[in-house]
N, C-alpha and C positions, 0 to 999 in steps of 0.2 A: 385771508381768513374770512369765513362767512359767519355773520352774527344773526342770531335770533333774539328779539328783544321783547320781553314780556313786561306788561305794565309800563309801557314806554313813555307815558306822560306826553310831553311835547317833543321828545326825541333828543334830550341832552346827551345821554350816553351814546345814542346812535350817531349823532353829529361828531362826537369825539372819536368814535370808532372809524368813521369815514375819514376823518382828518389824519389818522395814522395809517391809512391804506386798507382798512377792512371794508367789506361789503355787507350792507344790511340786507339780509335775505328776506326777512319778514319781521313784522311787529304785531303786538297785541296791545290794544288800548281801547277801552269801551267808553271813556268819558267823551261826551260829544264835542266839547270845545277842544280838548287835546287832540281828538281824532281829526278835526278839521285842520289843525296845524300839521299833523303827521301827513295827512293826505295831500297837503300842499307841497311838502318837501319830498315825500316818498309815495307817489301815486300808486295805488293798488297794492301796497305792502301791508296795510293794516288788516289783520284778521279779526280785530275787535275783541270780544270777550274771551279771555284765556280759558274759561271753563268749557268753551265750545271748540277750542282748538284741538284737532286730532293730532296728527304727526305732520307738521307743515313742511318739512324738508330738512335735510341734514345741515347742521351748522357746526362750526368749530368752537364757537363761544355762545353760551346761552346766558344772557344778561337779564336781570329783572330787578326793578325797584318796586318790589311788592308793596302795596299801599301801607303807609305809615300810621294812619290815624289810630289804629288799635294799639299801637305801641307808645303813643304819646302819653304824657302825664295825664291828660284828660281822658284818654281812651281806656287804658288799663284792662283791655280784654285779650290782648296778645294773640296767640295762635288760635284761640277759640273764637275770636271775633270774625265777623263777616269778611272784613278786608284783610286782617292779619292771617286768616286761614287760607288766603290765596297762596301762601307759601307752598301748600300741598299741591296746588296746580303746577307750580314750578317744579316740584320734585317729580310729579307725574311725567312732565316733559323731559326732565333729566333722564328718567328711566327709559323713556321711549327713544330719545335722540342720542344719548351717551356722548355729549360733546366733550372735547378735550378740556375745556375750561368752563366753569360756572362762576358768574360774577353776580353777587347780590348787593344791593344798596339799600340802606334804610337809615332811620333816625337814631340818635344816641339812645333813645328810650328802649330800643330793641335789646340792648345789653342788660338793662335792669328790669325788663318786663318779667313779672312773676318771680322776682328775686334772681334773675338770670336763667331760670329754667327754660324759657322760650328760646333764648339764644343757644343754650346747650342742646336743645332738641334740634334746632336747625343745623348746628355743627355736627351733631351725631348723625343726622340724616344724610349729610354729605360724606362723612367718613365711612359710614356703612356702605356707601355706594362706591367706595374706593378713591374718593377725592381727598387730596391734602387741603387743609384749610389755613387761612391767614386772615387777620382782621386788624 
């Protein structure tokens, strides 16, 4: 299976995917430190800023640990925040790529953000696209 990795951080999900036999096709991470780590382990795979990614190539799994700061207790901005709003970049690529699997990872605060409304919006956005959801 081929994996596309959004908001890849230092590649934790990507490493796990490779260890179970998947191939990391491409990644997106714009943090300079995290990008250096990714470039060391996966040279030329990082497409950097997810907002600039067009359609990078077909994947079976689209994974994303969209940034958590806006969902933390301190953040409280949810999907309206600069980082939390990156979820919509993930859905844009879900629409373009139509992967068989979508895997999202985030902090516990996602479930309680805006009284659960943000989590419900994320789940709804996946079910509207025909995906089953589990958490």
